[in-house]
VOBA-1610 file (N, C-alpha, C; in pm, whole numbers, padded with zeros to 5 digits, always signed):
BEGIN
Unk+09113+11394+09982Unk+09146+11251+09988Unk+09216+11206+09884Unk+09295+11122+09878Unk+09384+11066+09783Unk+09301+10949+09709Unk+09322+10913+09589Unk+09269+10820+09515Unk+09334+10690+09540Unk+09266+10575+09534Unk+09332+10442+09570Unk+09454+10422+09496Unk+09456+10475+09373Unk+09605+10445+09297Unk+09718+10518+09371Unk+09687+10606+09429Unk+09812+10678+09508Unk+09854+10593+09624Unk+09769+10530+09701Unk+09800+10435+09808Unk+09867+10309+09743Unk+09814+10254+09633Unk+09878+10130+09573Unk+10013+10175+09536Unk+10043+10274+09487Unk+10182+10317+09429Unk+10266+10337+09557Unk+10217+10374+09665Unk+10294+10379+09800Unk+10318+10243+09842Unk+10237+10154+09834Unk+10257+10000+09865Unk+10362+09937+09772Unk+10360+09969+09645Unk+10462+09925+09539Unk+10584+09983+09593Unk+10602+10103+09631Unk+10734+10152+09687Unk+10776+10074+09809Unk+10686+10044+09884Unk+10730+09957+10016Unk+10776+09817+09968Unk+10720+09766+09864Unk+10758+09633+09826Unk+10906+09627+09781Unk+10951+09730+09705Unk+11097+09749+09677Unk+11195+09720+09801Unk+11145+09764+09922Unk+11224+09752+10043Unk+11241+09605+10088Unk+11169+09514+10021Unk+11164+09374+10078Unk+11298+09302+10007Unk+11336+09348+09906Unk+11454+09294+09835Unk+11587+09340+09890Unk+11682+09243+09905Unk+11678+09099+09869Unk+11634+08995+09966Unk+11612+09060+10103Unk+11597+08959+10210Unk+11463+08884+10192Unk+11359+08910+10126Unk+11247+08837+10125Unk+11255+08708+10044Unk+11358+08702+09955Unk+11363+08581+09868Unk+11380+08449+09936Unk+11307+08346+09892Unk+11247+08322+09765Unk+11104+08380+09757Unk+11057+08434+09862Unk+10924+08490+09856Unk+10920+08620+09774Unk+10799+08638+09716Unk+10787+08764+09626Unk+10801+08894+09709Unk+10854+09013+09667Unk+10864+09141+09737Unk+10719+09214+09734Unk+10656+09197+09830Unk+10512+09242+09859Unk+10520+09369+09950Unk+10429+09468+09901Unk+10423+09587+09997Unk+10284+09598+10032Unk+10260+09661+10150Unk+10139+09682+10208Unk+10120+09833+10267Unk+09994+09897+10253Unk+09989+10028+10314Unk+09852+10014+10371Unk+09835+10069+10504Unk+09710+10073+10569Unk+09668+10210+10586Unk+09548+10250+10548Unk+09491+10388+10535Unk+09375+10391+10616Unk+09368+10512+10708Unk+09255+10542+10775Unk+09203+10689+10756Unk+09096+10717+10708Unk+09041+10851+10686Unk+09143+10941+10583Unk+09186+10875+10489Unk+09281+10943+10395Unk+09416+10952+10449Unk+09470+10882+10560Unk+09593+10896+10596Unk+09663+10770+10632Unk+09788+10754+10570Unk+09864+10629+10605Unk+09896+10612+10742Unk+09850+10502+10805Unk+09875+10483+10946Unk+09971+10365+10970Unk+09994+10285+10867Unk+10099+10191+10875Unk+10148+10141+10749Unk+10261+10076+10724Unk+10297+10010+10622Unk+10394+09904+10653Unk+10411+09807+10539Unk+10509+09702+10562Unk+10541+09642+10424Unk+10645+09551+10451Unk+10676+09470+10320Unk+10723+09325+10376Unk+10726+09236+10270Unk+10768+09104+10303Unk+10905+09098+10380Unk+10913+09026+10468Unk+11043+09002+10550Unk+11109+08882+10513Unk+11232+08837+10572Unk+11298+08735+10538Unk+11206+08616+10557Unk+11227+08495+10485Unk+11154+08377+10492Unk+11126+08335+10641Unk+11004+08310+10681Unk+10976+08263+10813Unk+10936+08374+10903Unk+10948+08497+10855Unk+10906+08619+10923Unk+10778+08679+10848Unk+10739+08795+10889Unk+10607+08856+10856Unk+10600+08870+10690Unk+10490+08846+10646Unk+10456+08889+10508Unk+10421+09033+10511Unk+10399+09097+10405Unk+10386+09241+10412Unk+10255+09288+10486Unk+10136+09209+10475Unk+10027+09253+10543Unk+10037+09249+10687Unk+10109+09131+10734Unk+10123+09129+10879Unk+10221+09217+10933Unk+10326+09241+10852Unk+10421+09345+10889Unk+10366+09490+10920Unk+10271+09518+10823Unk+10202+09657+10846Unk+10090+09638+10960Unk+10034+09526+10975Unk+09946+09516+11097Unk+09998+09515+11224Unk+10121+09458+11231Unk+10199+09447+11354Unk+10245+09588+11408Unk+10249+09684+11326Unk+10291+09827+11357Unk+10166+09909+11374Unk+10031+09855+11351Unk+09902+09948+11359Unk+09886+09964+11504Unk+09851+10076+11547Unk+09822+10116+11684Unk+09673+10144+11705Unk+09584+10090+11617Unk+09440+10110+11629Unk+09374+09985+11563Unk+09243+09987+11564Unk+09173+09865+11512Unk+09182+09882+11360Unk+09177+09767+11289Unk+09193+09786+11146Unk+09041+09793+11085Unk+08935+09784+11171Unk+08786+09780+11130Unk+08761+09897+11045Unk+08819+10017+11072Unk+08784+10135+10985Unk+08890+10187+10889Unk+08979+10090+10870Unk+09098+10111+10777Unk+09076+10035+10638Unk+09146+10104+10547Unk+09160+10023+10414Unk+09289+09981+10392Unk+09301+09849+10338Unk+09435+09796+10317Unk+09481+09786+10170Unk+09598+09843+10135Unk+09637+09826+09996Unk+09756+09726+09994Unk+09754+09630+09913Unk+09858+09530+09913Unk+09883+09496+09763Unk+09999+09475+09724Unk+10044+09463+09597Unk+10018+09325+09533Unk+09997+09220+09613Unk+09969+09080+09574Unk+09857+09018+09666Unk+09781+08940+09597Unk+09684+08870+09673Unk+09724+08804+09798Unk+09655+08837+09912Unk+09709+08763+10038Unk+09701+08620+10025Unk+09818+08558+10083Unk+09820+08402+10078Unk+09725+08336+10148Unk+09678+08235+10083Unk+09558+08153+10148Unk+09616+08027+10223Unk+09735+08001+10226Unk+09784+07883+10286Unk+09886+07886+10382Unk+09900+07807+10485Unk+10000+07803+10593Unk+10133+07747+10524Unk+10219+07822+10532Unk+10355+07781+10494Unk+10453+07806+10620Unk+10561+07872+10611Unk+10640+07912+10719Unk+10566+08017+10824Unk+10472+08073+10756Unk+10387+08171+10831Unk+10250+08142+10808Unk+10152+08191+10912Unk+10002+08164+10878Unk+09956+08239+10755Unk+09832+08192+10715Unk+09768+08262+10593Unk+09735+08405+10618Unk+09779+08487+10527Unk+09739+08633+10553Unk+09617+08652+10531Unk+09555+08587+10430Unk+09407+08600+10393Unk+09326+08573+10510Unk+09358+08451+10591Unk+09262+08422+10712Unk+09286+08520+10815Unk+09406+08569+10834Unk+09434+08666+10932Unk+09344+08801+10901Unk+09351+08835+10781Unk+09280+08951+10735Unk+09118+08932+10757Unk+09068+08810+10707Unk+08945+08780+10728Unk+08902+08791+10869Unk+08972+08741+10961Unk+08945+08749+11104Unk+08943+08887+11167Unk+09031+08985+11112Unk+09033+09115+11156Unk+08932+09214+11110Unk+08862+09171+10998Unk+08753+09253+10923Unk+08802+09400+10907Unk+08894+09424+10817Unk+08930+09559+10774Unk+08813+09611+10692Unk+08798+09743+10681Unk+08704+09802+10607Unk+08693+09762+10453Unk+08810+09763+10382Unk+08830+09734+10248Unk+08960+09693+10216Unk+08982+09601+10116Unk+09112+09564+10079Unk+09116+09593+09929Unk+09228+09645+09898Unk+09260+09689+09756Unk+09370+09601+09725Unk+09370+09529+09612Unk+09471+09418+09579Unk+09514+09452+09424Unk+09644+09465+09411Unk+09674+09489+09283Unk+09673+09358+09170Unk+09739+09252+09221Unk+09737+09135+09135Unk+09699+09001+09213Unk+09650+08912+09135Unk+09623+08779+09174Unk+09749+08706+09184Unk+09765+08626+09282Unk+09886+08544+09311Unk+09892+08428+09203Unk+09972+08406+09111Unk+09970+08296+09034Unk+10024+08161+09088Unk+10065+08171+09212Unk+10133+08058+09282Unk+10021+07939+09288Unk+10071+07821+09249Unk+09959+07714+09235Unk+09879+07686+09367Unk+09948+07735+09479Unk+09865+07707+09621Unk+09763+07819+09638Unk+09778+07925+09563Unk+09695+08044+09587Unk+09606+08060+09472Unk+09638+08119+09376Unk+09554+08149+09247Unk+09407+08175+09273Unk+09386+08288+09349Unk+09230+08315+09374Unk+09179+08254+09506Unk+09259+08173+09563Unk+09201+08101+09705Unk+09198+08216+09811Unk+09305+08302+09815Unk+09303+08416+09907Unk+09190+08499+09894Unk+09152+08528+09778Unk+09039+08616+09734Unk+08916+08552+09796Unk+08897+08408+09778Unk+08777+08334+09818Unk+08776+08339+09969Unk+08883+08339+10044Unk+08870+08361+10190Unk+08816+08483+10224Unk+08850+08587+10163Unk+08799+08722+10187Unk+08652+08726+10162Unk+08620+08689+10042Unk+08475+08674+10000Unk+08389+08616+10101Unk+08437+08490+10143Unk+08357+08395+10243Unk+08352+08476+10372Unk+08446+08556+10414Unk+08441+08626+10541Unk+08355+08761+10520Unk+08311+08787+10395Unk+08226+08913+10385Unk+08318+09031+10370Unk+08452+09014+10351Unk+08527+09147+10330Unk+08521+09199+10185Unk+08516+09328+10191Unk+08493+09395+10058Unk+08633+09422+10003Unk+08647+09406+09887Unk+08775+09410+09805Unk+08764+09470+09668Unk+08883+09516+09617Unk+08882+09574+09477Unk+09006+09508+09428Unk+09009+09441+09310Unk+09107+09384+09255Unk+09158+09453+09122Unk+09281+09470+09110Unk+09336+09526+08974Unk+09380+09666+08978Unk+09389+09726+09095Unk+09424+09859+09132Unk+09586+09873+09085Unk+09627+09964+09000Unk+09749+09983+08948Unk+09814+09829+08904Unk+09743+09761+08850Unk+09791+09630+08810Unk+09909+09634+08714Unk+09905+09709+08603Unk+10029+09720+08522Unk+10153+09772+08592Unk+10144+09883+08672Unk+10256+09916+08741Unk+10329+09809+08836Unk+10225+09753+08910Unk+10276+09654+09003Unk+10332+09521+08933Unk+10259+09485+08831Unk+10302+09366+08751Unk+10443+09394+08691Unk+10469+09510+08644Unk+10589+09541+08576Unk+10705+09516+08676Unk+10687+09549+08801Unk+10783+09517+08906Unk+10793+09371+08944Unk+10669+09326+08984Unk+10659+09195+09072Unk+10653+09070+08987Unk+10635+09069+08860Unk+10602+08957+08790Unk+10727+08865+08790Unk+10854+08913+08783Unk+10972+08834+08767Unk+10998+08760+08912Unk+10925+08798+09001Unk+10935+08727+09140Unk+10833+08626+09166Unk+10737+08609+09077Unk+10623+08531+09107Unk+10633+08398+09066Unk+10580+08294+09138Unk+10594+08149+09092Unk+10443+08120+09043Unk+10440+08071+08914Unk+10314+08031+08857Unk+10309+07876+08817Unk+10195+07848+08794Unk+10181+07705+08745Unk+10223+07671+08602Unk+10253+07801+08542Unk+10290+07771+08396Unk+10434+07740+08381Unk+10518+07737+08491Unk+10664+07704+08478Unk+10680+07553+08458
//
């Protein structure tokens, strides 16, 4: 069985496929794993279409309940052109979610994590944080701007 870092680095590779079409959204990648095997993956689509998590879930041919989800950025907590990914994940109840980075976007900043916590979803934050940040940081919107 592979280590969580292996799957997060696969999610990072998926995120690269989002460019340039995802802009102005960040290029996020997601991998869904069941029993040590990747069963689905996705990346952020053009604005108004699926974010990475939903892109991966839309291709999943089984219940997500016994799956682990690896996503390069904290799931969004708010409704924009698409529904909240964090709320969708909370309603589907995956086994565990691994998240590389907190989203510094002023509308998110930990709010996605709070939604998961309130729903009782277990998660791990900071897997491959440096590797993902090196790629993703230039595409993130923060309140520091």
